[in-house]
N, C-alpha and C positions, 0 to 999 in steps of 0.2 A: 428477646421477644419471640413469642410463639406465633408461627405463621400459619394462616389458613390458606393452604395451597390451592384448594378447590375454589375458594373465593377469588384468589389472584387469577386463576385460569378463566373463571367465569367472567370476571371483569374485563380481562383482555379480549376474550372472545366477543364480548358485547361491543367492543370498539372496532370490529373488523370493517364495517362499512365506512367508519370515519378514517381508519388507516388507509383503506383503498382510495377513498376520495382525496385524501391528502397526498398520497403518492402520485395519483394521476394528475393532480394539480402541479406538483413539482415537475413531473415528466413533460407537461405542456409548455414549460419554459426552457427553451434551448439554453444550455449552461455549460458550454465548453470552458476550459481553463481560461481565466482572465475575463470571462463574460458571465459571471454568476450573479450579477446584481438582482435580476428579476426573481430568480429562485430563492436567493437569500431573503428578499423582502417577503416572499410567499411563506417562508419558514418562520420568520419573525412574527408575521400576522397570525399564524397558527398557534405559536407559543403564547402570544398575547390572548388569543381567544380561549385557550385552555387554562389560563390563570397562572402562568409562570410568575414567580415572585419578581423577576427582573429579566429583561431582554435587552440586548445591545449588539452593536457591531464594533469590532476593533479596527485599527487603522488599515489593516490589510483587506478587511471585508469579511473576515470570519464572523458568522452570526453565533452568538452565545446566549443561552438561556439558563436561568438559575432557579433551583427549587431548594428551599431550606435555608437555615440561618446559622449553621455551625461554622467552625473555623476549618475543619478538615474537609477536603474536597475529594469526591469520586467523580471522575469525568467520563462521559460517553461521547466518543468521537465518530463522526460520519463525514466523509468528504462529499461535497455537494456539486462538484464539477463532474462533467462527463467527457468522454472522448467524442469525436464527431461521428457522423453516420456512415462515412465511407461512400461506396457506390450505392445510391438510392435504389438502383435496380435490384439489389440483393434483399431489399425489404419487401415483405408481403403487404404491409400497411404503413400508414404515416407513422414514423418513429416518435413523433411528438404528440400524436393524438391517440393512435393505437386502439386498443379495445380491451375488454376484460371478459372472462368467463367465470363460472362459479369457482374455478380453481386458480386461475392465473391473471396477471396483469402484464400487458404487452407494452413495450416502449423503451426508448433509450434512457438508461439510468435506473431501470427497475431493480436490477440486481447490483449494479456497480455505479452508485451505491446509495441512491436516494431512498431505496427501501429501508436501509439501515437508519436513515434519518427519521423516517416515519415511525419506526419501532422505538427509537430512542426518545422522541418527543412524547409519544403516548406511554412509554414505560415510566417516564418521569411524572406524567399526569396521574398514572395509576398509583405511584408511590405517594403522591400528595393526597389523593382521594382516599386511600386506605390507611393513611397514617404510617407509612412504611419508611420514611426517612429517619434514620437513627439519630438520636440526640448527639449533638456535636458535629454533625455532618451537613454538608450541602451538596447538591448534585449539579454538575456543570455539563450541560448538553451543548456540544460544539458542532456546528455545521462549517466545516473547514473548506478552504478554497485552494485551487491550483495544485491539488494532489496529483492529478494525471500528468501535469507538466513537470512537477518536481516533488516527488514523494517527501512528505515530512517538512517541507519548507514552511508550511503554514504553522506547524508546531514549533519550529525554530523561532518564528515570530512570536507566538504565544508565550513561549518560555522566556524569551529575552526582552520582549517589549510589553506584553500584558503583565507578566510576572517580573520580578526583579532578578532575572537570570536563573541559571540551572539550580543553584543551591536553594534559592527561595521556592522554586517550583517543586523540587523534590521534597522540601519540608512541608509544603501545603497540600500537595496532591498525593493521596494514598495510592491510587492506581487509576488506570484508564482502561475502559472497555472499548475496543475497536469493533465497529459494526460492519466491517467489510464482510462480504459473503463467505460463509464457512461451510456450505453444504451440510448444515446440520451438526457440525462438530464444534468443539471448543479448541481454539488454536493458540499455541504457546510460543510461536516464533515463525520465522521464515528466513530464506536466504536474503542476502543484501544484493545490491547492484551498484554499478557505476557506469558512467558514459565516457568512453575513451575516444579521443580523436587522434588520427595518424595523418600527418602532412608529409608529402614527398615533393621535392623540388626537381624540375627538369629544365631543359633548354629547348625552346621552340625553333623550328626551321620550316622550310617549305615542305609540304607533304610529298612533293615529287622526288625528294631526295632525303628520306627520313634518317639516313645514316649521318647526316650533318648535325642532327640534334640529339637530344637525350630525352626520350619519351617517358614522362612521369607516369602515364597510365600503365605502360609495360612494367615499370618498377613496382607500381602499386599492385599489379596483378600477381607478382611473386609473393608479396606480403599477404594479400588476400588468401591465396592458396594455403599459406602457412597458418593463418588465423583459422581457416577451416580445419586444418590438421590438428591444431591445438584443441579444438572442440571435439573432433571425431576420433582421434587416435587412442589406442590403449596406452598402458604404462608398463609394458613388459620389456622395454628397452630395445624392441625390434625396429623402432624407427628413430630418426634423429630427434624428433619432437615428441616428448611424452604428452599424452592428452590430459585434459582437466580431470578425468576420472581418477587420476592419481591421488586426489585428496581423500578418497575413500579407503586408501591403502595405508596401513600403519607405517610402512617404510618411508612414505613421503610426508605423512601428517601424523606423527606419533602422538601428539597431544590432543588432537581434536578429530581423529578419523571417525570415532563413534558418533559425535555430534554431526559430522558431515553426512554420515549414513542416514541419520534421522532426517536431516533437511533435504538431502539429495545433492548430487554433484553440481559443481558450478558449470556454467556454459558461457560461450561467447559466440556472437553472431554479428557479421557486418550488416548494418541496418541502413546506411546511407552512403552515397558516393558523390563527390563533387570534383570539378576539374576547371582549369582555365586553359584556353588556347586562343591564339589570335584569330583563327577561323576554322571552318571545317576542312580547309586545305592545308592545315599546319599541324605540326607535332605539339602535343599538349605540354605546357611548361610547368604545370602543377597538378597534383591530384591529392584528394583528401578523402578519408572514410571515417564514419562513425562506427564504433563497436559497442553493442549492448552486452555488457559483462555481468552475469549473475554470479554471485559469490557465495560459497558455502563456508562452513566453519573452518577456520585455520587460514583463510585467505584474507589479505589486507589490501587496502587501496594501493600501497606502494609495491606490494608483491605482484599485483595485477598489472601495474604499469611496467614493472621490470620484466615481467613475462613476455610482454610485447616487444620491449626493447631488446630482449635476448633472442628473438627469432632470427634464424640465420640470414634471411633476406634483409631484415632491418639492420643487422650488423654489417652486412655486405655493402649497403648503400650509405652507411656512416652518417656524416653530417648533413646529408641531403634528406634525412628523415627526422621528424620531430614527433614524439609521442607525448600526449598531454591529457589532462582531465578537463572536461567541459565545466564552465561556470554558467549559472542561471541568473538572469537579471530582467525577466519580463515584468512589466508593471502589472499590478493587480487591477481589478476593475475600479478601485478607488484611486488609482494612480500611484500607489505606494510601490516602491522597489525594494526588495530584500534580496541582495545578491548573495548567492551561496554556491558552493561547489556541487557538482552533479555526482555526489557520492552518498550512498545510502546504506548504512552499516547493518550487517547481519546480527541477529539476536535470537536467543532461545531462553525461555523461562525454565526454571526448575519445575518439574511436574508437581512437586509438593509445596510450591510457593503459595502463600496464604490467598492471594487474589485469584490464582488459578483454581484452588480448592473451592472458593466461594461459588464460582460458576459451575463447577462440576457437581457440587452438592445441590445447588439449585436445580440443575437438570435432573439429577437422580430423584429429588423430591417431587418435581413437577411431572416429569416425563419418563423416568426410568434411566437405565444405564446404557442404552443404545441410541444411535442417531434415529431421528424420526423425520417425517416429512410427508408431503402430499404424494399420492401414488405415482404420479408422473416424475417425481424427483427422486424416488427411492432407488432407481436403477443405478444412479451414480453414488449412492450413499451406503447401500447395504454392504456389510462386510468391512467397512472402514472403521477404525477405532474412533471412539468419541473424542478423545484428546489427541490432537494431531497438529499439523502445520499447514500454512498456506504455500502454494506454489509460487504465487506472485508476491509483489512487494506492497507495503502499506505505510501509513503514517507512523507505524511503530518503529520505522528506521530512525526517526528522531526521538520519539517519546522514550523508547527504551534503548534502542541501539546507540543513539548519540548521547542521551542524557541520563539513562539509567532509571527513568521513572517507570515503575512496573506497568506492564501493558498485557492485555489478554484479549482474544478475539472470539466473538460469537455474533453472527449477523445473518440476516435473511438472504436467500438467493444462492446462486451457484457460481463458482469460479468460471465454469465453462461458458457462462452467459456474458462474462465481462468482455467488452469490446467487440462482441459478436453482432452480426445483423440479426434482426428478429428477436432481440433480447426480451426475456420474460423473467418474472419472479412470481413466487407463490404466496397467495393470501394467507395460507396457514402459517407460513414462516414469519410473516409480519406479526401475527398474534403470539406465536411461540416466543419470539425474541422479546417482545414487549413484556410478557409475563416473566420471562427469566431475568431480565434486568431488574424488575421490581423486587423479585425474591432474592437475587444474589447479593444485593446491597446489605441485607440483614444477615446474611450467612458469612460475611467476611470476618474471619477469625483474626482480628487485629492483634490479639495477644501472641499470635504465631508469626507475625511479620518479622522478617530478618533484614539485616542491613544490605545484603546483596542477594536478590532473587534471580539473578542471571546465571544460567548454566553456561552460556557463551555470549559474549558481546564484543563485536569488533572495535567499537569505540570510534573516536574522532581522528581526523588527520592532524598534521602540525599547523594547519592554517588557523589563524586567529579570527574566527567568525563570531561577531557579537550579535 
């Protein structure tokens, strides 16, 4: 099919007011994880208004819209939940009412990531309007839930409950476009992550004679210091604990150090601390911490657990310490519970993978070979390559990391706006992304598709999660 790129751009630009109104409507509905019902209904109503061939909710509450009649599926995913607002005093305006200027839209969720939902819905509308859905294909636009709580769990549900398991999903879905914010770039992967818990046992006693007890907080303090060393130390063997930067060194990561250098080093940070004690006048008899662990290429879920278990302080306290991985089981807004582990696998696409090339070629044809954006956004974009990676994590951890379904990212907004007070996104980005989605579908070189598009994929654990 010969594409009229100027017509695609003109059509997308003509929908800027509609895109803006739709995004502001979504922002007006507070939609933290497990409370997305109002925004999901808002999205379905917009899809219905725009003439989607079919709209529906699955059991978890994901909203799904369909365009086209073919058997092969190209999906566009946007998570529709947001984080909370934090300290309201840090916001200049109401985060759910906000404002707009000629250039930006203000409010919680604009960049992360309801702006992507707006572009996806109108991108599919443009495809239908201009006759751009290829023969044999249909477009699946997904507004997914609970991503902020548990990245990719929504797509675990889609793969295993909506489709008939991973093999069926891989056979039917050609690829997925993630609309997470990409700062004007096309993203082909990101680090993985996992949530680790460390529990320490102690023995309580009266605080007037602390030597009679065994203070769990003091024991945990030793462990916390070593977790910090694990993140901050170098890897020149000058310290007892080599830091996580070691995975960029071929001595420690001979098979994947180049991929790790592309993604960036892994990190670990203590994110929460808990304790039990009979009173403020007693020694604590237990203490626990949560560790946010970001994983680069070459690291696995069990290597990360073993790394904590091998810390000198953890070995010192022996059976009084338990290191484990969190499980997630919060009910969705429909009441559905899909229990899964808090492990989110690392993934990288090959740069020459067919689905990556489709987006790159669409960008070249529509906008050239460099990142573009509104003037106020270009300070963070200038000089960065067009094809890049995310710093944070996305639903791609399940789509490609867990199940090997090809995934690639291009979405409106900036990573720096995610979870920040006074969040904004750019109107031009909404138009740019809608146009690119419409063009890229027709530039997908299906004949170049290969069996394994992954350059690196950490894969699943041994747990049998259905």
